[in-house]
N, CA, C and O of each residue as an XYZ file, in Angstrom:
276
protein
N      -2.019     -6.302     14.209
C      -1.307     -6.122     12.221
C      -1.988     -6.605     11.288
O      -2.666     -7.602     11.535
N      -1.991     -6.272     10.521
C      -2.498     -6.830      8.909
C      -1.912     -7.644      8.055
O      -1.011     -7.522      7.225
N      -3.024     -9.034      8.640
C      -2.181    -10.741      7.606
C      -1.360    -10.163      6.614
O      -1.658     -9.049      6.184
N      -0.223    -10.849      6.128
C       0.564    -10.813      5.197
C      -0.276    -10.871      4.195
O      -0.613     -9.835      3.624
N      -0.789    -12.190      3.788
C      -1.717    -12.430      2.670
C      -2.937    -11.162      2.612
O      -3.942    -11.395      1.940
N      -2.861    -10.332      3.060
C      -4.182     -9.681      2.841
C      -3.540     -8.567      1.870
O      -2.517     -7.893      1.979
N      -4.468     -8.631      0.948
C      -4.251     -7.599     -0.664
C      -4.721     -5.903      0.153
O      -5.656     -5.394      0.770
N      -3.306     -5.546     -0.384
C      -3.563     -3.923     -0.347
C      -4.117     -3.337     -1.389
O      -5.073     -2.565     -1.461
N      -2.905     -4.114     -2.781
C      -3.123     -3.179     -4.333
C      -4.361     -4.408     -4.463
O      -4.042     -5.562     -4.176
N      -5.569     -4.148     -4.842
C      -6.267     -5.094     -5.412
C      -6.028     -5.503     -6.678
O      -6.008     -6.672     -7.063
N      -5.772     -4.123     -7.588
C      -5.523     -3.689     -8.892
C      -4.831     -4.792     -9.364
O      -5.266     -5.530    -10.248
N      -3.523     -4.960     -8.675
C      -2.297     -5.534     -9.371
C      -2.018     -6.713     -8.234
O      -0.958     -7.339     -8.273
N      -2.799     -6.926     -7.443
C      -2.644     -7.957     -6.397
C      -1.559     -8.384     -5.688
O      -0.876     -9.405     -5.770
N      -1.507     -7.181     -4.797
C      -0.181     -7.197     -4.175
C      -0.385     -7.035     -2.682
O      -1.305     -6.313     -2.297
N       0.561     -7.776     -1.635
C       0.137     -8.356     -0.913
C       0.836     -7.683      0.849
O       2.057     -7.530      0.900
N      -0.078     -7.310      2.253
C       0.823     -6.234      2.919
C       2.448     -7.036      2.949
O       3.391     -6.564      3.583
N       2.506     -7.949      2.369
C       3.598     -8.595      2.872
C       4.660     -7.985      2.047
O       5.716     -7.826      2.659
N       4.650     -7.615      0.849
C       5.572     -6.965     -0.157
C       5.313     -5.725      0.323
O       6.328     -5.032      0.266
N       4.197     -5.049      0.856
C       4.200     -3.739      1.175
C       5.465     -3.228      2.565
O       5.986     -2.122      2.707
N       5.662     -4.519      3.443
C       5.945     -4.525      4.656
C       7.538     -5.008      4.396
O       8.481     -4.680      5.117
N       7.629     -5.944      3.085
C       9.181     -5.762      2.618
C       9.432     -4.726      1.999
O      10.654     -4.614      1.899
N       8.958     -3.994      1.579
C       9.493     -3.376      0.609
C       9.843     -1.595      1.613
O      10.718     -0.774      1.342
N       9.150     -1.548      2.360
C       9.391     -0.690      3.625
C      10.869     -0.869      4.595
O      11.500      0.002      5.194
N      11.129     -2.372      4.477
C      12.084     -2.935      5.374
C      13.388     -2.823      4.083
O      14.504     -3.209      4.431
N      13.254     -2.415      2.953
C      14.198     -2.358      1.829
C      14.932     -0.686      2.171
O      16.017     -0.285      1.751
N      13.957      0.060      3.045
C      14.061      1.366      3.327
C      13.138      2.203      2.292
O      13.306      3.422      2.331
N      12.141      1.682      1.327
C      11.193      2.444      1.036
C      10.181      3.525      2.052
O       9.264      2.994      2.678
N      10.384      4.953      2.168
C       9.519      5.119      3.135
C       8.649      6.046      2.842
O       8.204      6.763      3.739
N       8.209      6.212      1.374
C       7.309      7.156      0.913
C       6.146      6.028      0.140
O       6.310      4.860     -0.214
N       5.104      6.804      0.070
C       4.200      5.898     -1.160
C       4.999      5.904     -2.011
O       5.406      4.827     -2.446
N       5.433      7.005     -2.472
C       6.302      7.143     -4.327
C       6.930      6.013     -4.239
O       6.379      5.055     -4.780
N       8.150      5.802     -3.597
C       8.865      4.865     -3.421
C       8.507      3.460     -2.794
O       9.313      2.557     -3.017
N       7.568      3.219     -2.156
C       6.805      1.785     -2.273
C       6.149      1.611     -3.553
O       6.532      0.634     -4.196
N       5.088      2.464     -4.161
C       4.836      2.499     -5.678
C       5.925      2.255     -6.730
O       5.606      1.642     -7.749
N       7.488      2.788     -6.530
C       8.049      2.609     -7.883
C       8.550      1.243     -7.734
O       8.763      0.649     -8.791
N       8.901      0.300     -6.077
C       9.602     -0.418     -5.649
C       8.546     -1.771     -6.330
O       8.941     -2.739     -6.980
N       6.955     -1.402     -5.879
C       6.329     -2.830     -5.983
C       5.389     -2.687     -7.012
O       4.827     -3.691     -7.449
N       5.121     -1.468     -7.498
C       4.039     -1.434     -8.393
C       2.780     -0.935     -7.445
O       1.938     -0.132     -7.846
N       2.775     -1.508     -6.177
C       1.744     -0.986     -5.572
C       1.027      0.646     -5.451
O       1.689      1.545     -4.932
N      -0.282      0.889     -5.948
C      -1.080      2.131     -6.381
C      -0.822      2.647     -7.747
O      -1.640      3.520     -8.041
N       0.024      2.403     -8.656
C       0.034      2.775     -9.627
C      -0.741      2.151    -11.028
O      -0.384      2.174    -12.205
N      -1.820      1.650    -10.443
C      -2.590      1.265    -11.742
C      -4.208      2.286    -11.278
O      -4.181      3.371    -11.860
N      -5.397      2.115    -10.456
C      -6.152      2.982     -9.933
C      -5.883      4.098     -8.831
O      -6.536      5.138     -8.750
N      -4.776      3.719     -7.949
C      -4.217      4.614     -7.441
C      -5.085      4.835     -5.457
O      -4.703      5.549     -4.530
N      -6.082      4.032     -5.527
C      -6.771      4.315     -4.637
C      -6.175      3.599     -3.311
O      -6.504      4.199     -2.288
N      -5.554      2.712     -3.146
C      -4.397      1.711     -2.188
C      -3.603      3.061     -1.419
O      -3.568      3.181     -0.194
N      -3.225      3.658     -2.003
C      -2.183      4.685     -1.888
C      -2.346      5.163     -0.218
O      -1.678      4.818      0.756
N      -3.828      6.347     -0.349
C      -4.142      7.249      1.030
C      -5.455      7.022      0.877
O      -6.053      6.597     -0.112
N      -5.922      7.387      2.098
C      -7.768      7.889      2.237
C      -7.574      8.893      1.552
O      -8.670      9.066      1.018
N      -6.840      9.760      1.171
C      -6.968     11.043      0.061
C      -7.387     10.364     -1.067
O      -8.613     10.355     -1.179
N      -6.815      9.825     -1.890
C      -7.121      9.179     -3.639
C      -8.147      8.148     -2.955
O      -8.143      7.178     -3.713
N      -8.957      7.907     -1.968
C      -9.661      6.719     -1.924
C     -10.829      7.106     -0.869
O     -11.245      6.475      0.102
N     -11.260      8.513     -1.460
C     -12.633      9.335     -0.416
C     -13.602      8.414     -0.165
O     -14.054      8.323      0.976
N     -14.030      7.654     -1.123
C     -15.695      6.793     -0.725
C     -14.854      5.398     -0.189
O     -15.322      4.274     -0.371
N     -13.656      5.615      0.439
C     -13.215      3.937      1.313
C     -13.228      2.575      0.671
O     -13.276      1.517      1.300
N     -13.183      2.694     -0.595
C     -13.412      1.272     -1.424
C     -12.539      0.564     -1.114
O     -12.675     -0.630     -1.380
N     -11.054      1.112     -0.295
C     -10.272      0.121     -0.432
C     -10.103     -0.129      1.261
O     -10.365      0.730      2.103
N      -9.584     -1.562      1.564
C     -10.021     -1.883      2.734
C      -8.660     -1.249      3.694
O      -8.751     -0.686      4.785
N      -7.671     -1.478      3.074
C      -5.945     -0.564      3.137
C      -5.752      0.345      2.198
O      -6.178      0.541      1.060
N      -4.723      1.060      3.215
C      -4.389      1.975      2.352
C      -2.493      2.261      2.975
O      -2.070      2.226      4.130
N      -1.798      2.506      1.775
C      -0.260      2.545      2.055
C      -0.284      3.456      3.347
O      -0.198      3.073      4.514
N      -0.404      4.593      2.934
C      -0.203      5.951      3.901
C      -0.384      5.514      5.333
O       0.542      5.443      6.142
N      -1.701      5.215      5.596
C      -2.305      5.542      6.571
C      -1.708      3.966      7.149
O      -0.917      3.990      8.092
N      -2.115      2.623      6.552
C      -2.019      1.428      7.505
C      -0.372      0.850      8.043
O       0.056      0.254      9.032
N       0.394      1.582      6.394
C       1.430      0.819      6.802
C       2.575      2.288      7.142
O       3.297      2.208      8.135
N       2.637      3.432      6.336
C       3.912      4.010      6.957
C       3.592      4.605      8.188
O       4.421      4.647      9.097
N       2.139      5.202      8.325
C       1.949      5.910      9.722
C       1.941      5.404     11.067
O       1.776      6.028     12.115
N       2.264      3.459     10.768
C       2.051      3.191     11.821
C       3.915      2.832     11.737
O       4.129      1.931     12.547
N       4.649      3.069     11.343
C       5.737      2.172     11.669
C       6.634      2.793     12.030
O       7.678      2.232     12.364
């Protein structure tokens, strides 16, 4: 499991805990999580592997959080 304090959205400093809390509130898509937390609303690379083809981000909302829940 990804530690709570790990940064998922490096641009806006949004942590794994904030992403998990958003999912717990019923947000079950990248778009809903972005609307709720603003994660992915800056450069967008943390949204999914597809939006980060060079894999410059350590974590991605779609693959590391939604597909694992």
